[in-house]
C-alpha positions in Angstrom: 32.1 93.1 59.4 32.5 89.3 59.5 29.3 87.3 59.0 28.8 83.5 59.0 25.3 82.5 58.0 24.2 78.9 58.4 21.3 77.4 56.5 19.9 73.9 55.8 18.8 72.7 59.2 15.5 71.1 59.8 13.6 68.0 60.8 14.6 64.6 59.4 13.9 61.0 60.3 16.6 58.8 61.6 18.6 57.3 58.7 17.9 60.3 56.6 20.2 63.1 55.3 20.6 66.8 55.5 23.0 69.3 54.0 24.1 72.4 55.9 25.7 75.4 54.3 27.5 78.4 55.8 28.0 81.5 53.7 30.9 83.7 54.9 31.6 87.3 54.3 33.9 90.0 55.7 37.1 88.0 55.7 39.5 86.3 53.3 37.8 83.0 53.2 40.6 81.0 51.7 42.9 82.1 54.6 40.7 80.4 57.2 40.1 76.9 58.2 36.4 76.3 58.6 34.7 74.0 61.1 31.3 72.8 62.3 30.4 72.4 65.9 27.2 71.4 67.6 25.5 71.9 70.9 22.6 70.5 72.8 21.0 72.3 75.8 22.9 71.7 79.0 26.1 70.4 77.2 29.2 72.0 75.9 29.6 72.8 72.3 31.4 70.0 70.6 33.6 69.7 67.5 32.1 68.0 64.5 34.4 68.5 61.5 37.0 70.8 60.1 38.3 71.6 56.7 41.6 73.5 56.4 42.3 76.1 53.8 44.2 73.5 51.9 41.3 71.0 52.1 42.7 68.7 54.7 39.8 67.4 56.8 39.3 66.2 60.3 36.2 64.6 61.9 34.9 63.7 65.3 34.8 59.9 65.8 31.0 60.1 66.3 30.4 61.4 62.7 33.2 59.9 60.7 32.0 57.9 57.7 28.6 59.6 58.0 29.3 63.3 57.6 31.4 65.1 54.9 32.7 68.6 55.2 33.7 70.5 52.1 34.4 74.1 51.1 34.0 76.2 48.0 36.5 79.1 48.2 35.0 80.8 45.1 31.7 81.0 46.9 33.1 81.6 50.4 30.9 78.7 51.6 31.5 75.6 53.7 29.2 72.6 53.6 28.3 69.7 55.9 26.7 66.7 54.3 25.1 64.6 56.9 24.0 61.0 56.1 22.6 58.2 58.1 21.5 60.7 60.8 21.0 59.4 64.3 18.8 60.7 67.2 22.0 61.8 68.9 22.9 64.1 66.1 20.0 66.4 67.2 21.6 69.7 68.1 22.2 73.3 67.0 24.9 73.3 64.5 27.4 76.2 64.3 29.8 77.2 61.6 33.1 78.7 62.7 36.2 80.3 61.0 39.6 80.0 62.5 43.2 81.0 61.7 44.7 78.6 64.2 43.1 75.9 66.4 40.5 78.1 68.1 37.5 79.6 66.3 37.7 83.3 65.7 34.2 83.7 64.4 30.9 82.0 64.8 27.6 81.8 63.0 24.2 82.1 64.7 23.5 78.3 64.4 20.9 76.2 62.7 18.7 73.5 64.4 19.0 69.9 63.3 16.4 67.6 64.7 16.4 63.9 64.1 13.2 62.0 64.9 12.6 58.3 65.3 
């Protein structure tokens, strides 16, 4: 059974930092690209960042230079370091695993709230 478990969300002031983690089990982690998405109520889930199984990374324009995605294949974990957080970063953040361009598996999400 595949399981993606996000952690690390919370409340932070604008300009602050948070680090998200996603622990993965039930699949060959090193064979999957991993990505973070986020969603606010009433809007579509949007792409945030992706790290391929060979460590190539891709970011949404809105988070580039502020967020860093990384992975630890030995721990089957993907991370999202978020710096200089803005009010518009408030969302539920989801971890996903994908073999091609479309996520195959999703986590349950973790809430990130940025306050002024």
